[in-house]
C-alpha positions as CSV (number, residue, x, y, z in Angstrom):
1,M,83.0,268.1,110.5
2,E,80.2,265.8,111.5
3,S,77.3,264.2,109.4
4,P,73.7,264.5,110.9
5,E,72.8,261.7,109.5
6,T,75.4,259.1,110.5
7,D,75.5,260.2,114.0
8,Q,71.9,260.1,114.6
9,P,71.1,256.5,116.3
10,N,68.2,254.5,114.1
11,P,65.1,255.1,115.9
12,L,63.3,252.1,115.2
13,T,63.7,249.0,117.2
14,I,62.4,245.3,117.3
15,G,58.6,245.6,117.8
16,T,58.2,249.1,115.6
17,R,55.5,248.8,113.2
18,V,56.6,250.4,110.1
19,R,55.0,251.6,106.8
20,L,57.2,250.6,103.7
21,N,57.5,253.8,101.8
22,G,57.9,252.6,98.0
23,S,58.5,249.5,96.4
24,P,61.7,247.9,96.0
25,P,62.8,246.2,92.9
26,F,63.0,242.9,94.9
27,L,62.9,241.7,98.5
28,K,65.6,239.6,100.3
29,T,64.2,237.0,102.7
30,A,65.1,237.2,106.3
31,D,65.6,233.4,106.4
32,P,68.8,231.6,107.6
33,M,69.5,231.2,103.9
34,P,68.4,234.5,102.3
35,M,66.3,234.5,98.6
36,L,65.3,237.3,96.2
37,R,61.8,237.1,95.8
38,P,59.6,238.9,93.6
39,P,58.8,242.7,94.9
40,D,55.1,242.0,94.6
41,L,54.7,239.7,97.6
42,V,55.3,243.5,99.7
43,D,52.5,246.3,98.4
44,A,54.2,249.9,98.4
45,G,52.6,251.7,102.0
46,E,52.0,247.8,103.4
47,I,52.6,248.1,107.5
48,G,55.1,245.6,109.0
49,Q,56.6,244.7,112.4
50,V,60.7,245.4,113.1
51,T,62.1,241.7,114.3
52,A,65.5,242.0,113.7
53,L,68.3,244.8,113.6
54,R,70.8,243.7,111.0
55,A,74.5,245.0,110.3
56,L,74.4,248.0,107.6
57,D,71.4,249.8,108.7
58,Q,69.5,246.7,107.6
59,L,66.0,245.7,109.6
60,A,64.2,242.2,109.3
61,V,60.7,243.2,108.9
62,R,57.3,240.9,109.2
63,F,54.7,241.7,106.6
64,R,51.5,239.3,105.8
65,R,53.5,237.4,103.4
66,G,56.7,236.9,105.1
67,T,60.0,238.4,106.8
68,F,62.2,240.3,104.5
69,L,65.4,242.4,104.9
70,L,65.1,246.0,104.2
71,R,67.1,249.0,104.3
72,A,66.3,251.6,107.3
73,D,65.6,254.3,104.7
74,Q,62.9,252.3,102.7
75,L,60.6,252.5,106.1
76,S,59.1,255.0,108.1
77,S,57.4,254.7,111.7
78,A,54.0,254.0,111.8
79,E,53.7,254.0,115.4
80,A,51.1,257.1,115.4
81,E,48.7,255.0,113.3
82,R,46.1,252.7,114.7
83,P,45.8,249.7,113.8
84,R,42.3,248.7,111.7
85,G,39.7,246.2,112.7
């Protein structure tokens, strides 16, 4: 029996603008030596850009206060939205 969730490719690619769906309990930096950071560095709903695809459905996303590793299910595409300014 096929599971539709595991068979579909991830629509988020490098360069895609994404929105953080909620506030995670912590943030993990996307540095070569990752560190845990407090979750208040990125606001829920903040828009960032995917900079790298990692194993286990994780993405490196650049926000205004750093680049962090997040699971794809914590993000949604923000491509349809226009940037303000």
